[in-house]
C-alpha positions, 0 to 999 in steps of 0.5 A: 110799035105804037106801044113803044112810041113816046107819049108826047109823040102819040099825043101829037098825032091823036086825031090821025090815030083815032080811025086806025085804032077803032078799025083794030077794035073790029078784031075780036081779040081781047089782047088787041082791045087792051092795047087799043084802050091803053093807047086811046087813054094817052090821046088828047081829049080833043081827039075824042071830039073828032071821033065817031063815039057811036062807033067806039061804043058799038065796038065796046058793046060787041067786045065787053060781055063777060066770057064772050071770048073765054078760052074754055067757056066762050061762045064766039068762035073767032074770039075764042081761038084768038084767046087761046092763041094769044092768052093761053089759059083762063087765069091770064084771060081773067086778068086781061079782061079786068084790065080791059074793063078798067080801061073801057070804063075810063074811056066811056066816062070821058067820051060821055061828058065830051059828047053828051048828046050823042051818048044819050042817043046811044044810051036809048039804042042800048036800052031799046035793044036790050034782051027781053027780061023773060029771057029765052028758051035757050037760057040756062035756068036756076031751080026757081026758073031764074036765068043763070049768070052764064045765060046769054040774057044775063050777059047782055044785061050785065054788059049793058049795066056796065056801059051805062054805069059809065055813060050816065055822066051825060045826063046832067050835061044834056037832057036829049033823049033822056026821057025816051031812055027812061021809058025804054027802061021802064018797059024792060022792068023784069020779074026775074030776081037775077036780073033785078039787081042789074035793072035797079042799078040802071034805074039809079043812073037816071037819078042825076036827071034834072029835067022838068019831068024829074019828079015823075022819074022818082015816082016811078023809081020808088014805086019799082023798088017798093014793089020788089020788097012787097012782092010775097008770091016768091020764096024769099028764102031763095038766094036770088030773090034775097039778093034782089030784095037787099039790092032794092033795100040798099038803093032805098037807103041811097035814095033817102040819103043822097036824093030825098031833098029832090022829092020832099013832097013824096016823103011822107007817103014814102015814110008810110010805105016803108013803116008798112013794110016793117010788119011784113018783113021777116028777116032782121037784116031786111028790117034793119035796112028799112029802119035805116032808110026810114031814119034817113027819110025822116031827116027831110021832115021838120024836127018836131015831126021826125022826133015825134015819129022816132019816139013812137017808132023806137019806144017799144024797141028801147023797152025791150032792150031795157027789159032784157039787158038791165037785169042780165048777169054774166051767167044769164047772158051766156045762157041767152048766147047758147039758148038751150030753150025756146024762151032763151032763143026768143030772148036772144032774138029780141036783143039781137034785133033791137040792137040792130034796129037801134044801130041802123037808126042812129047811123042815119038820124040827125042830132035832135032833142029826142036822139039826145034823150035816146042816147042818154037812156042807152048809155047805161044799157050799152056799157052794161052790154059791152061788159057782158060781151067782154066778160065771156071766156072759153072757160065760162062757156058750156061744153060744145060752145067753147069755140063761139068766140073764134071765127067759124071754120067754114068762114075761115075757109073763105079767107084762104086764097082761091076760096069763093064766097059761099051762100050755103053755109050750114046752120046749127046751135053753135053757129047761131050763138057765134052769130049772135055775139058777132052781131052784138059786136057790130052793133054795140061798137057802132052804137057806142061810137055814136053814144060818145057824142053825149058822154062827158070827156072824162067818161069817154076817156075812161071807157076808151082806156077800158076797151084795150085791156078788154079786147086785148086777147080777142081774135083778130076779127073781133079786133078789126070790128072794134077798131073800124066801128068804134075806136076810129070813129070815135077818134075822128070826131074827138081829137082829145081821144086820138091818143087814147085810141092809138094806145089801144090799137098799140096794145093789139100789135104788142100782143101780136108782136109777142105771138109772132116772136114766140111762133119764131122761137118755137119754129127755131127749136122745132117745138109744138105749141103748148098742149101739143096741138099740131100747127094748122098752116091754114090757120096761120094764112087766115090770121095773117091775112086778117092782120094784114088788112087790119094793118092797112086800115090802121096805117091809112087812119094814121096818115089821114088823121095825124100825118096829113093834118100835121097834128104831129107838128103841134104836139110831141105826144102825137109824134111819139105815139105815131113812132111807138105804134108803127114800131110795133107794127113793124115788129109784128111783121103784119105788113112788113113792106108798107110799115118799113116804108112808113117808118122810112118816111118818118125819117124825112120829117122836119120841124116847121116854123111855129111847131110845138116846143121841144119837137126838134129834139124829140124828132132827132130822138125818133129818128135815132130809135127808128133808124136803129130798129130798121138797121137791126132788122136788116142785120138780124136775118132770122127775124124777118125772112127776106129774099136777097133781092128784097133785102138789098132794096130794103138796105138801099132805102135805109142808106139813101137818107144819109148818102 
């Protein structure tokens, strides 16, 4: 009944509702919890000031552990029975649980800021009552002896970490109990690799604390993170150990980026400790993360000291890259990728690691005299490497390696609906070659985006124009990488490149439109593609999903960069550019619903006073072209299949502007 009450009425009785709603939370029913959370979010904030927030926190602590009331695997009999009765099956339970977590997170964040002292008091209790990090004899274990995600210990830690992720907003507002909380958390430091990422996350929530002993918090935090990465006794190939080390490294990057100014006196020692790890780290991913955090820490040092250190650090990396890339032609590049011999494999690994390190450093370092010099030396190398990368075709590859330009089958399967992330993907020579090319794309495109800062404007435009034809026939996962790591960053920092960047992206959608129309024509004629190979329906699903997310990225970029900033008012070129690319996106049918809405929103555009000359005339022409295209698609039922209801809605929105 309460759900049906008007919101103003609910707000008017906010104080009176608090107690009965808290009483309902005593029932272990996920459906009831969801309803109560929805109602609590409608109350005035003043009601939370009168509420006993400790009771609310305690209720959430009982109700929010994952899968506690799961209809199939739950461990609380009464809650499981209610889930089976009210929700029925696991799919609906997962959906409702996600909603409950979302609502509960908002409530915890609000109440923490309104009641900081009481919140800190509860956090202390939460950490004091936390399960021992060693786990229990009843916990399910991995082969390496770590607790699993289904164990009671992990469930308890995960719920505590979730609550703390929303309650930590009280720390900057009140320092009561915070030192005791930090001490309680330090006493729970785990050696279990499955629990360590949760523990590191909980540590990071105290970085907002600004009390008199905050420096001691930083000393302890950094020591714990470094100890995890420096640990050599464990098998680093274990996926849980690898995940814990990776989380420690990513938090080091967060520390260096967001908080290093708070402990400047510790930075020199931190830099030395990070450098020492470079020589003991085996995987290129970990080494890249270390270089990234190191470059970010160096931004706290004086420019001269940072430049001197960077030069000593990157000089051997740059020399290796020059040694391998400068004399490399297309044949040697393909040989390096396929790596039939030991020398080829060594060269491939050196090139890959060098590019990864340079991309990581350039991602975080400041624009200093040495960085400008470095980019100047990198320019010819990067352009040559990009030429080599784009020159590879299936025909030029040796037998057995002709498919390395496409996404691997095992990776493609994970794009299918219902597929789960896998960490046991098999490795072989073909996958290593494909991984090398993919790594080169990621890092070269990112380096080139940074490098564009130092190129003359004319050269930037020339190189940008060449990217379109070079990658026009590339698979979608390559196009996404190029756009997200190179085209968008370049056009965001250089307005004069925006139209050229949009033109390159437009080429990709023109090509996609041609592919879609050819497929429809074959389907209408009941023909197979050339070569007689049957169409793999999974391939269609995977490609459509990739194109769907790519379209979302492109449309969000156009909105933020052109529409929201009113660039289209300043020049008719921007207006025509957006009109053209959105028309091609619409025709490609990669995201029919949102692209049609975007085009319909363009019909509402009006020229404002002080706009560019000729804009009103151009706007009228754009409206006519867009509207004609939208109407044509409504008439032609075969071009975009829609349900009768969707077609009716689509046509209705077309009529509204001219009603």
